C-alpha positions as CSV (number, residue, x, y, z in Angstrom):
1,X,81.9,173.7,37.0
2,X,83.7,176.9,35.6
3,X,85.8,178.4,38.5
4,X,84.2,181.7,38.1
5,X,80.7,180.1,38.5
6,X,82.0,178.1,41.5
7,X,83.2,181.3,43.0
8,X,80.0,183.0,42.5
9,X,78.1,180.1,43.9
10,X,80.2,180.1,46.9
11,X,79.9,183.8,47.4
12,X,76.0,183.6,47.0
13,X,75.8,180.6,49.4
14,X,78.1,182.4,52.0
15,X,76.0,185.6,51.9
16,X,72.6,183.9,51.9
17,X,73.9,181.4,54.6
18,X,74.7,184.2,57.1
19,X,71.2,185.6,56.6
20,X,69.4,182.2,56.7
21,X,71.5,180.0,58.8
22,X,73.4,182.5,61.2
23,X,77.2,183.2,61.2
24,X,78.1,180.2,63.2
25,X,76.5,177.4,61.2
26,X,79.0,174.6,60.3
27,X,78.2,174.9,56.6
28,X,79.8,178.3,56.5
29,X,83.0,176.9,57.8
30,X,83.0,174.1,55.1
31,X,82.4,176.8,52.4
32,X,85.3,179.0,53.8
33,X,87.4,175.7,53.3
34,X,86.1,174.9,50.0
35,X,86.5,178.5,48.7
36,X,90.3,178.3,49.2
37,X,90.7,175.2,47.0
38,X,87.6,175.2,44.7
39,X,88.1,171.5,44.3
40,X,85.3,169.2,43.1
41,X,85.1,167.2,46.4
42,X,84.7,170.3,48.5
43,X,82.0,171.7,46.2
44,X,80.2,168.4,46.1
45,X,80.4,168.3,50.0
46,X,78.7,171.8,50.1
47,X,76.0,170.5,47.9
48,X,75.5,167.4,50.0
49,X,75.4,169.5,53.2
50,X,72.8,171.8,51.6
51,X,70.8,168.7,50.6
52,X,70.8,167.3,54.2
53,X,69.5,170.6,55.7
54,X,65.8,170.4,56.9
55,X,63.5,170.9,53.9
56,X,62.2,174.4,55.0
57,X,65.7,175.6,55.7
58,X,67.0,174.3,52.5
59,X,64.3,175.9,50.7
60,X,64.9,179.2,52.5
61,X,68.6,179.1,51.8
62,X,68.2,178.2,48.0
63,X,65.6,180.9,47.7
64,X,68.1,183.5,49.2
65,X,70.9,182.1,47.0
66,X,68.8,182.5,43.9
67,X,67.8,186.0,44.8
68,X,71.4,187.0,45.5
69,X,72.6,185.6,42.2
70,X,69.7,187.1,40.2
71,X,70.1,190.5,41.9
72,X,73.9,190.9,41.9
73,X,74.5,192.2,38.4
74,X,78.3,191.7,38.8
75,X,77.6,187.9,38.7
76,X,75.8,188.3,35.4
77,X,78.3,191.0,34.1
78,X,81.3,188.8,34.7
79,X,79.9,186.0,32.5
80,X,79.7,188.3,29.5
81,X,82.7,187.7,27.2
82,X,83.2,191.4,26.3
83,X,82.4,192.9,29.7
84,X,84.6,195.6,30.6
85,X,86.0,195.8,27.3
86,X,86.5,199.2,25.6
87,X,85.9,197.6,22.2
88,X,83.3,199.4,20.1
89,X,82.6,197.3,16.9
């Protein structure tokens, strides 16, 4: 996973997780740790923890993550190669 995409995913899960799971949910602590290193094992662990959530909770979380990523224009904008450039060709 590209590091920018990984950071965006972690940011979206953190934001949505606070709303859906609550500030004290153990998943948020794991995300905080994974965010520092952005290593494959940490990111895989987050995915496994999301998969292990009760079905309705997982669905609610992933819907909120998708909504956050869909509506946060900076996540889209940062993926554009010439975003922020003053080039006018």
